[in-house]
FIKOLZA-1660 file (N, C-alpha, C; in steps of 0.1 Angstrom, whole numbers, plus 5000, padded with zeros to 4 digits):
% residues 105
   i   px   py   pz ch aa at
   1 5000 5192 5211  A  X  N
   1 5004 5180 5203  A  X CA
   1 5013 5182 5197  A  X  C
   2 5025 5162 5200  A  X  N
   2 5036 5167 5198  A  X CA
   2 5032 5151 5185  A  X  C
   3 5041 5152 5180  A  X  N
   3 5040 5144 5163  A  X CA
   3 5055 5134 5163  A  X  C
   4 5056 5121 5155  A  X  N
   4 5067 5120 5155  A  X CA
   4 5068 5117 5139  A  X  C
   5 5083 5118 5135  A  X  N
   5 5086 5124 5122  A  X CA
   5 5085 5110 5115  A  X  C
   6 5085 5109 5102  A  X  N
   6 5086 5099 5095  A  X CA
   6 5097 5090 5096  A  X  C
   7 5112 5093 5099  A  X  N
   7 5121 5087 5101  A  X CA
   7 5118 5077 5112  A  X  C
   8 5118 5082 5124  A  X  N
   8 5115 5076 5135  A  X CA
   8 5103 5066 5137  A  X  C
   9 5092 5068 5129  A  X  N
   9 5081 5061 5129  A  X CA
   9 5092 5046 5117  A  X  C
  10 5093 5048 5109  A  X  N
  10 5100 5039 5101  A  X CA
  10 5111 5030 5112  A  X  C
  11 5119 5036 5120  A  X  N
  11 5128 5033 5127  A  X CA
  11 5115 5020 5137  A  X  C
  12 5111 5028 5141  A  X  N
  12 5103 5021 5154  A  X CA
  12 5097 5008 5146  A  X  C
  13 5091 5007 5134  A  X  N
  13 5082 4995 5130  A  X CA
  13 5094 4988 5125  A  X  C
  14 5109 4993 5119  A  X  N
  14 5119 4983 5116  A  X CA
  14 5126 4975 5128  A  X  C
  15 5127 4982 5139  A  X  N
  15 5127 4977 5152  A  X CA
  15 5117 4959 5156  A  X  C
  16 5106 4968 5157  A  X  N
  16 5095 4960 5160  A  X CA
  16 5093 4947 5152  A  X  C
  17 5097 4948 5134  A  X  N
  17 5098 4938 5129  A  X CA
  17 5110 4927 5133  A  X  C
  18 5121 4934 5138  A  X  N
  18 5135 4925 5137  A  X CA
  18 5131 4917 5148  A  X  C
  19 5126 4926 5162  A  X  N
  19 5122 4917 5169  A  X CA
  19 5109 4908 5170  A  X  C
  20 5102 4907 5163  A  X  N
  20 5090 4899 5161  A  X CA
  20 5099 4884 5154  A  X  C
  21 5107 4889 5142  A  X  N
  21 5112 4874 5136  A  X CA
  21 5122 4868 5143  A  X  C
  22 5134 4879 5155  A  X  N
  22 5140 4869 5163  A  X CA
  22 5133 4860 5173  A  X  C
  23 5123 4869 5177  A  X  N
  23 5109 4857 5187  A  X CA
  23 5106 4847 5180  A  X  C
  24 5103 4849 5169  A  X  N
  24 5091 4835 5159  A  X CA
  24 5104 4826 5159  A  X  C
  25 5119 4829 5158  A  X  N
  25 5127 4816 5155  A  X CA
  25 5132 4813 5168  A  X  C
  26 5126 4816 5184  A  X  N
  26 5132 4813 5191  A  X CA
  26 5121 4800 5197  A  X  C
  27 5129 4788 5205  A  X  N
  27 5120 4776 5208  A  X CA
  27 5120 4780 5223  A  X  C
  28 5105 4788 5225  A  X  N
  28 5098 4787 5242  A  X CA
  28 5091 4777 5248  A  X  C
  29 5096 4772 5263  A  X  N
  29 5087 4763 5269  A  X CA
  29 5083 4769 5281  A  X  C
  30 5070 4769 5283  A  X  N
  30 5069 4773 5299  A  X CA
  30 5072 4761 5309  A  X  C
  31 5079 4769 5321  A  X  N
  31 5086 4761 5328  A  X CA
  31 5084 4765 5343  A  X  C
  32 5071 4774 5346  A  X  N
  32 5065 4777 5356  A  X CA
  32 5048 4783 5355  A  X  C
  33 5039 4780 5363  A  X  N
  33 5028 4790 5364  A  X CA
  33 5028 4802 5367  A  X  C
  34 5022 4809 5361  A  X  N
  34 5019 4822 5362  A  X CA
  34 5010 4834 5370  A  X  C
  35 5009 4838 5378  A  X  N
  35 4997 4845 5384  A  X CA
  35 4999 4857 5386  A  X  C
  36 4988 4866 5380  A  X  N
  36 4984 4885 5379  A  X CA
  36 4987 4884 5395  A  X  C
  37 4995 4898 5396  A  X  N
  37 4991 4903 5413  A  X CA
  37 4984 4908 5416  A  X  C
  38 4977 4910 5427  A  X  N
  38 4964 4911 5436  A  X CA
  38 4966 4932 5434  A  X  C
  39 4958 4940 5426  A  X  N
  39 4959 4951 5426  A  X CA
  39 4944 4961 5429  A  X  C
  40 4944 4968 5438  A  X  N
  40 4932 4976 5438  A  X CA
  40 4932 4988 5433  A  X  C
  41 4925 4991 5426  A  X  N
  41 4927 5005 5419  A  X CA
  41 4911 5013 5424  A  X  C
  42 4916 5026 5427  A  X  N
  42 4905 5035 5433  A  X CA
  42 4905 5051 5427  A  X  C
  43 4895 5052 5426  A  X  N
  43 4892 5071 5419  A  X CA
  43 4901 5068 5405  A  X  C
  44 4908 5082 5402  A  X  N
  44 4915 5086 5390  A  X CA
  44 4905 5091 5381  A  X  C
  45 4913 5095 5371  A  X  N
  45 4902 5104 5359  A  X CA
  45 4914 5103 5352  A  X  C
  46 4906 5099 5336  A  X  N
  46 4911 5102 5323  A  X CA
  46 4911 5114 5319  A  X  C
  47 4928 5117 5313  A  X  N
  47 4928 5133 5311  A  X CA
  47 4917 5138 5298  A  X  C
  48 4918 5149 5296  A  X  N
  48 4908 5151 5289  A  X CA
  48 4916 5163 5277  A  X  C
  49 4911 5164 5264  A  X  N
  49 4916 5172 5255  A  X CA
  49 4909 5177 5245  A  X  C
  50 4913 5192 5244  A  X  N
  50 4908 5198 5232  A  X CA
  50 4914 5197 5220  A  X  C
  51 4910 5191 5213  A  X  N
  51 4915 5190 5198  A  X CA
  51 4912 5197 5185  A  X  C
  52 4918 5207 5183  A  X  N
  52 4914 5217 5165  A  X CA
  52 4920 5214 5155  A  X  C
  53 4913 5199 5151  A  X  N
  53 4918 5198 5138  A  X CA
  53 4918 5204 5125  A  X  C
  54 4929 5202 5117  A  X  N
  54 4929 5211 5105  A  X CA
  54 4917 5211 5097  A  X  C
  55 4912 5220 5091  A  X  N
  55 4899 5220 5078  A  X CA
  55 4912 5210 5066  A  X  C
  56 4904 5201 5062  A  X  N
  56 4907 5193 5048  A  X CA
  56 4895 5195 5037  A  X  C
  57 4902 5200 5029  A  X  N
  57 4892 5200 5017  A  X CA
  57 4894 5192 5005  A  X  C
  58 4886 5186 4996  A  X  N
  58 4889 5172 4990  A  X CA
  58 4885 5177 4977  A  X  C
  59 4886 5178 4968  A  X  N
  59 4882 5181 4956  A  X CA
  59 4883 5166 4945  A  X  C
  60 4877 5170 4931  A  X  N
  60 4878 5158 4923  A  X CA
  60 4876 5164 4910  A  X  C
  61 4883 5161 4898  A  X  N
  61 4883 5164 4885  A  X CA
  61 4889 5153 4876  A  X  C
  62 4879 5153 4865  A  X  N
  62 4880 5141 4857  A  X CA
  62 4892 5147 4850  A  X  C
  63 4899 5139 4842  A  X  N
  63 4912 5140 4838  A  X CA
  63 4916 5130 4826  A  X  C
  64 4916 5133 4812  A  X  N
  64 4919 5122 4801  A  X CA
  64 4930 5120 4798  A  X  C
  65 4939 5108 4801  A  X  N
  65 4951 5105 4798  A  X CA
  65 4954 5097 4786  A  X  C
  66 4961 5100 4776  A  X  N
  66 4962 5096 4763  A  X CA
  66 4973 5084 4767  A  X  C
  67 4969 5070 4759  A  X  N
  67 4977 5062 4762  A  X CA
  67 4985 5058 4750  A  X  C
  68 4994 5052 4750  A  X  N
  68 5003 5048 4740  A  X CA
  68 4996 5037 4732  A  X  C
  69 4998 5039 4717  A  X  N
  69 4993 5028 4711  A  X CA
  69 5005 5019 4704  A  X  C
  70 4998 5006 4712  A  X  N
  70 5012 4994 4714  A  X CA
  70 5008 4982 4700  A  X  C
  71 5012 4979 4696  A  X  N
  71 5014 4968 4684  A  X CA
  71 5021 4955 4687  A  X  C
  72 5017 4944 4690  A  X  N
  72 5020 4933 4693  A  X CA
  72 5022 4927 4679  A  X  C
  73 5033 4920 4681  A  X  N
  73 5037 4909 4672  A  X CA
  73 5042 4896 4675  A  X  C
  74 5037 4887 4680  A  X  N
  74 5042 4874 4683  A  X CA
  74 5050 4862 4678  A  X  C
  75 5060 4860 4680  A  X  N
  75 5069 4851 4674  A  X CA
  75 5064 4845 4664  A  X  C
  76 5052 4834 4667  A  X  N
  76 5041 4829 4654  A  X CA
  76 5042 4835 4643  A  X  C
  77 5036 4850 4640  A  X  N
  77 5034 4859 4634  A  X CA
  77 5048 4862 4628  A  X  C
  78 5056 4866 4632  A  X  N
  78 5068 4865 4626  A  X CA
  78 5075 4854 4619  A  X  C
  79 5074 4842 4623  A  X  N
  79 5078 4830 4620  A  X CA
  79 5073 4828 4602  A  X  C
  80 5054 4830 4606  A  X  N
  80 5045 4831 4593  A  X CA
  80 5049 4841 4583  A  X  C
  81 5051 4856 4588  A  X  N
  81 5051 4863 4575  A  X CA
  81 5069 4866 4576  A  X  C
  82 5078 4865 4580  A  X  N
  82 5092 4870 4578  A  X CA
  82 5093 4880 4586  A  X  C
  83 5094 4893 4580  A  X  N
  83 5095 4907 4581  A  X CA
  83 5083 4911 4583  A  X  C
  84 5075 4911 4594  A  X  N
  84 5062 4918 4591  A  X CA
  84 5063 4929 4597  A  X  C
  85 5056 4938 4593  A  X  N
  85 5053 4953 4598  A  X CA
  85 5040 4950 4610  A  X  C
  86 5047 4957 4620  A  X  N
  86 5035 4957 4628  A  X CA
  86 5024 4961 4629  A  X  C
  87 5022 4972 4619  A  X  N
  87 5008 4976 4620  A  X CA
  87 4999 4970 4611  A  X  C
  88 5007 4959 4604  A  X  N
  88 4999 4949 4597  A  X CA
  88 4995 4938 4602  A  X  C
  89 4998 4935 4613  A  X  N
  89 4995 4921 4621  A  X CA
  89 4984 4925 4634  A  X  C
  90 4983 4938 4638  A  X  N
  90 4979 4941 4651  A  X CA
  90 4963 4944 4647  A  X  C
  91 4954 4938 4651  A  X  N
  91 4938 4940 4646  A  X CA
  91 4937 4951 4655  A  X  C
  92 4923 4958 4648  A  X  N
  92 4919 4970 4648  A  X CA
  92 4914 4978 4661  A  X  C
  93 4908 4963 4667  A  X  N
  93 4903 4963 4683  A  X CA
  93 4914 4968 4693  A  X  C
  94 4925 4964 4690  A  X  N
  94 4937 4964 4697  A  X CA
  94 4940 4977 4704  A  X  C
  95 4939 4987 4694  A  X  N
  95 4944 5002 4702  A  X CA
  95 4935 5006 4713  A  X  C
  96 4937 5007 4728  A  X  N
  96 4928 5010 4735  A  X CA
  96 4926 5027 4735  A  X  C
  97 4912 5030 4739  A  X  N
  97 4907 5043 4737  A  X CA
  97 4916 5047 4749  A  X  C
  98 4916 5063 4749  A  X  N
  98 4921 5071 4760  A  X CA
  98 4915 5068 4771  A  X  C
  99 4924 5066 4783  A  X  N
  99 4917 5062 4794  A  X CA
  99 4914 5076 4804  A  X  C
 100 4904 5069 4815  A  X  N
 100 4899 5088 4822  A  X CA
 100 4902 5081 4834  A  X  C
 101 4903 5090 4845  A  X  N
 101 4907 5085 4859  A  X CA
 101 4895 5085 4864  A  X  C
 102 4890 5075 4874  A  X  N
 102 4878 5072 4883  A  X CA
 102 4879 5086 4888  A  X  C
 103 4871 5091 4894  A  X  N
 103 4865 5105 4903  A  X CA
 103 4874 5097 4917  A  X  C
 104 4882 5109 4925  A  X  N
 104 4884 5103 4939  A  X CA
 104 4872 5103 4948  A  X  C
 105 4869 5091 4958  A  X  N
 105 4866 5091 4968  A  X CA
 105 4868 5091 4980  A  X  C
% end
């Protein structure tokens, strides 16, 4: 089984994007009717594949992340109080609790 590397896929996607943009800028007019060719198909068989996919182990764990304490002083508070300490103007509920990451699904 062959796979394409990331740079090759990126280049292909970039090329297709450029082609799509350039075709979108064209003015196309139909000048003649078309007709599909007559084709007679007989027999044939699709190829068969035996694929052994790698085993993937998925785990999840809960992790607690400390969030920094941020005190916000609005321009209005600065004008009213002059040189206001940030800890005096921030309400107690403004400090968020430590966040936990949701379990992976």
